[in-house]
N, C-alpha and C positions, 0 to 999 in steps of 0.2 A: 515924106519918109520913103525907102524905095525897102520893102523885103527881101530877106535871103531870098535864093533860090532853095527849091523842096530838097536837091541833091544835097547843098552846104547843108542843111538842117539835115537832113537824112543823116549826111558825116558827123554830127555831132555837134559842129559849128555853132550852132542855135541851138539850145536847149530846155533852157524856160524863165519865166518873166520871176523873178523874187529879188525879195533883201536877205540878209543876214546878217552876223557878225562874227568876229573872233578877237583874242586875244593878241596882243602885239606879240610880235618873235626878233629873233635875231637876226639880221641878213647876212651876217661873216661868218655863219658858218655852212651855207649856201652855197654850192657848187654849180651854177647856171650851166648849162646843156648847149642852150645858143648865145652867140658873143655878138658883139655892134662888128660890121663890113661894110663896103664900100656900097650897097643896094640901101640898105638902110638907112647910110648917109644920107644916099639921097634923097628923103622924106623930108620935107618941112615943113613941120606942124608950129602953129603958132596960135592963142589963145590960153585959158585956165583954166584949169583940171576943172570939172564939171563943167562948163560952157561949149559949146558946138567949137569943134578947131578949125582953123584954117589949112586946107591939105593942100598939098603940090608939090607933084614930082614929075620930072622927066620922065618919056615912053620913048618906048621901052625901059621899064625896069630889069632884068632878068637875074639872077642867082641859081647855083645849082647850090648853094647852104640858104638854108633857112637862117636869116639876120636880125640881131634884134636895136633899134636904138633906144636909150632912157631921156625921151622929151623933156619929163617933168621928175622930180624925186620922190618918191615914196616914201614915209615914214615908221606907217604902220605895220601892220602882219606881214609876215613872210608866206607867200604861195609855195606850197610843197607837193611834189606826187598823189594822187589821191586826192585831193583838195578839192573842192568845191569853191570858185571865185565867181563873183559878182561884179558882172565888168558894162561899162558905153561901150559897145563895138563898133565901128565902120569899115566894111570891107571895099576893093576897089579893084580892078585888074590892073596887073602892072604892065600888061602890054598895049592896051590902048586905054589905059584911065579912067576905062565905064567906071561907075558906081556902081556899086553890087546891092548894098545894104550901108544903108546913113541911120547912126544914134540920136536919139536925141539929147544927151549927152543932160539929162536934167532929172536923172535916177526914181524918173518914174514907171521908167518900164527896161528894168537892167534885165542882162541875161546869164544866166547860168552856166557855168561851166565848169565840166569835171574834166584835173586833170592826169589824163588819163588819154592814152595814144588811139585804145581799144574803142572810146566810147566820145571820141571831141578828135577834129581834125590832128593829124600829129605835131603837122609845125606850132599850131597856135598853142597845145597843149605844151610841148616844148620852150616855143619859148616866152611864157606866162611865166616859168621855174623859176623860183629865188625873183620875182619883181614881188613889190611891196603895196600895201593897201596904200592909195592913194599919189601912185605914178602914171604916167601918161607913158605909151609907146609906140613907137613906128616899130613894127613887124611888117619885116617883106618873107612870104610862104613859098619855098621852091616849090616847081609843080612835083617834085616827087614828094613830100611831106605835104603837100594838098591838096588836089583833084586829076593830079599828071595818074594818078595807078585807077582812077575811075574812069578815066579818057577823056575830064572835063565835064564840063555842060552843058549843050548845044542852046538849051533854053536861057541861059544866062549872058551866053556867048564868050565863056571860059572854055578856051583851049589847052588841049594836054598837056600844051609846054605854055602855059603862061601861069606867071606867077601871084602872088596877091597881095596888096597890100592893105596891112588893117592900123588903125589907128586906135587905141584900146585904154581907157582910163580904167583902171584900178579900182573899183568901190568899197567894196569889202568881201570879205570869206565867208563861208558857211559853214561849222565845224563838224571835224569828220563823226564823230560821236560825244557825248556828253561828256563833260570836263569839271562836273558841279563836286565839290563836295560831299562824305557821304554821309548817308545818315541812318539813324537806328529809326526802322520798320515795326510798324506794330504788328503783333502775332496774331495768325489767324489768315496772315494774306502768304499766297505762293510764296517759294522764296528763288529766288536769280541768283545764277553765275555767267560770270561774263569768261567770254572767251577772247582769247589776244587781242583780236581786233575788235574786238567789242560785241560780236553778238550773243544776247542773251540766248542762256538756257533756263527751263522753266521749271520746275515744279512744282506739282498742284497737291494741296494735301487731300490727305482721305476724309476730310469731312464734307459735309452737308455744302453745297453755294451759298454766299448770303445772297438776302431777298434784297440788298439795296445794295448803291452802287458806294463802293471801296475804294479808295484811292490814298497808295501812296507814298512819299517822295524817297525811290533812291539814293541818288544824286543831288543836290541843289546848288543852283548854278546863279551865275551872280550878272546874269544878261538881260535885254529888255523882258518886260513881263508882257504876256502872249494876252491880248484880248481879245473880246471874237470881234468876228469879221475880218480880225488878219488871215493874211497866208503864210504861215508856218511850214516851214522846211523838218519833216520827221522825219527818223528811221523808227522800225516799228516791228516787235510779233506780237503777231495772234496765235493764243491757244482756245483749245476748249476744255473747259472744265471738267465734263464728267465724259470725255474722250481721251484726254489727256493728249491730244495731237495736236502739232502745228496748224491751221489753215491758213494763213497769210505772212510771211515774214518781207519786209522790203529790205533786212542783208540777204537773205537769198537770189533776190531779185542784183544787187551789187551795186546799187543806189538808192540815198534817200528822196522822198518824195511829198510835193507841194500838196498843203491841203488849207482849204477857206475851213476857218475854224469858225460854223456854226452850227447850230442844231438842226440836222434835216427834217426836224419832223415840223419844223417852224421855218426854216426857210430854202425855198428850193437849190440843193446843188451844196446843201450843207452836210454834216457828217449825222453817226448816229448819234440820239442826245446824251449817251457815255461817255463816247469818247470825245466830243467836243466839250464837254463839262470838263471831262478831267482834265485839259490838257487850261482852259482856262483861267486863268488867273498864275500859271507855272510860270518861269522864267528860264529866258533862253542856256543853256547849259545842264537844265536840270535830267535827269531820268526818273519815269515814275511808273508807278505799277498801277491798275485800274484793274478791276474787277464789274465783269456788269454783267446785272442779271436782265432777265432779256426784258422785261419792259422797257429798260435801258439801253437793248440792242436789236433786235429784229422780232422779236415779241413772237407770235405764233403763226411768223412768215418764215421756211424756211430760205436760206440763203447761197447760194452755191453749194459751197464744202461746208455751209452752217445746219445743220437741222434746228427744223424748227424747236424754239424754248428752250436755247442752247443760252447755259451763262457762257460769257464771254472773258477771257484774262490778256491784257496789254501788256506792253512792255513799252515803252516809248519814250527816244530820245528827243529832246527838243533843242535843232540847230540851229536856226534863225528865221526871224520875224521878216515882214514888211512895214 
């Protein structure tokens, strides 16, 4: 399998390898910004969804507008702007037919894409809008919506005037925010209020911090259960109990992040113990609050903006698992 060149990856075409889930949606009320056209009709794709396709198209394929043809209709959740999609994705040079990237189409190495033109190649982000999980698409991205503005990519042989041909299986969606049912939370835990976009605000009590790990479920999701060793996609905000200040937030960074859910005190590359233990056993769609005493966090070691001996508070949205 050939990997996408660095320029395409940095443009946001290839973001991360994950899996996730979402609830079905209604495609009837979604107005797709990209339509079928003469260029996308030139792309012949055969094979079943979830298996490696046979792809053929005459060269050169040229277009001034991005176009998409639905090869296999999906019946699952609808992709909308700012959502994250998990796809199998192959990319070809429309002028030469050369392979830029070919996926395995076996759901073992899915590509995570955010439907945001600032974070993903504009033609790809637009071309996926209103597609449904379970669909296979033939997408032809115009130079203006692809690598044309960057002058192409000489390393991969993509010129500024080359269109990109993509064959995409839309496998899953990752939730944009926790969508579970609100739950009563035990007293003594910090209170949480949510902004319109889901960003949590945390109010720390004036009492002394707890000396044991405390976990509260704010929203109970009905998705998959996170088990130790999963890679989970999470939105989170971290607050220092004593200072009552935010020290880290995926919401501030503009997108969720994937984490290997293992105890880093036992497994290299894992998380601080309290964070991992708070997420293990929770379900996708849930939002939890966890208070980590120092022995469940960084102990007597300082870490960047976290003073030694700190009690940490996390609000975590669980958006997807592998």
